[in-house]
C-alpha positions in Angstrom: 224.9 -99.2 89.4 224.8 -96.7 86.6 227.0 -97.3 83.6 230.2 -95.3 83.5 231.2 -93.7 80.2 235.0 -93.8 79.5 236.6 -92.1 76.5 240.2 -92.8 75.6 241.7 -90.2 73.2 244.6 -91.5 71.1 246.4 -91.0 67.9 247.0 -94.7 67.4 250.7 -94.3 68.2 252.7 -97.0 70.1 252.8 -94.6 73.1 249.0 -94.6 73.3 248.5 -98.4 73.1 249.4 -99.2 76.7 246.9 -96.6 78.0 244.1 -98.1 75.8 245.0 -101.6 77.1 245.1 -100.4 80.7 241.6 -98.8 80.5 240.2 -102.0 78.9 241.9 -104.1 81.6 240.6 -102.0 84.4 237.1 -101.4 83.0 234.3 -103.4 84.7 231.1 -104.8 83.2 229.3 -101.5 83.7 231.9 -99.4 81.9 231.3 -98.3 78.3 234.7 -97.7 76.8 235.0 -95.7 73.6 238.4 -95.2 71.9 238.5 -91.9 70.0 241.3 -91.9 67.4 242.2 -88.2 66.5 243.8 -89.2 63.2 240.8 -90.7 61.6 237.8 -89.2 63.4 236.9 -85.5 63.0 234.3 -85.9 65.8 237.0 -87.1 68.1 239.1 -84.0 67.4 236.1 -81.7 68.2 235.3 -83.7 71.4 239.0 -83.4 72.5 238.8 -79.7 72.0 235.6 -79.5 74.1 237.4 -81.2 76.9 240.5 -79.0 76.5 242.7 -82.1 75.8 246.1 -80.9 74.5 248.0 -84.2 74.6 247.3 -87.9 74.2 246.7 -90.4 75.5 244.0 -88.9 77.6 241.1 -90.5 79.4 237.7 -88.9 80.2 235.4 -90.5 82.7 231.8 -89.4 82.7 232.6 -86.1 80.9 235.6 -85.1 83.1 239.3 -85.4 82.1 241.0 -87.8 84.5 243.4 -85.8 86.7 246.2 -88.2 85.8 245.8 -87.0 82.1 246.2 -83.3 82.7 250.0 -83.4 83.4 253.0 -84.7 81.5 252.8 -88.3 82.7 249.6 -89.5 81.2 247.3 -92.3 82.4 248.4 -94.4 85.4 246.6 -97.3 87.1 246.4 -95.2 90.3 245.1 -92.1 88.5 242.5 -94.0 86.5 241.3 -95.8 89.7 241.0 -92.4 91.4 238.9 -91.2 88.4 236.5 -94.1 88.8 237.8 -96.6 86.2 237.4 -100.1 87.7 234.5 -99.1 89.9 232.0 -99.8 87.3 
């Protein structure tokens, strides 16, 4: 199985922490999880702009913003599962 690349965009705020924890909880051994903090990493800001991310927390799986992260509700277990988190 190929390794899945998961990026979690955050600002380090208390509202983002549960999403980061959920991704880590769901990620399997073949998932590479990278947390990108927009406050302290200019590269993260540029990457978020590339993906069209306008709110955090947001999760990107293999270069695609998870559908659950495009609306107002943010990451959910069901949405992350549908995006492929947990199947790696």
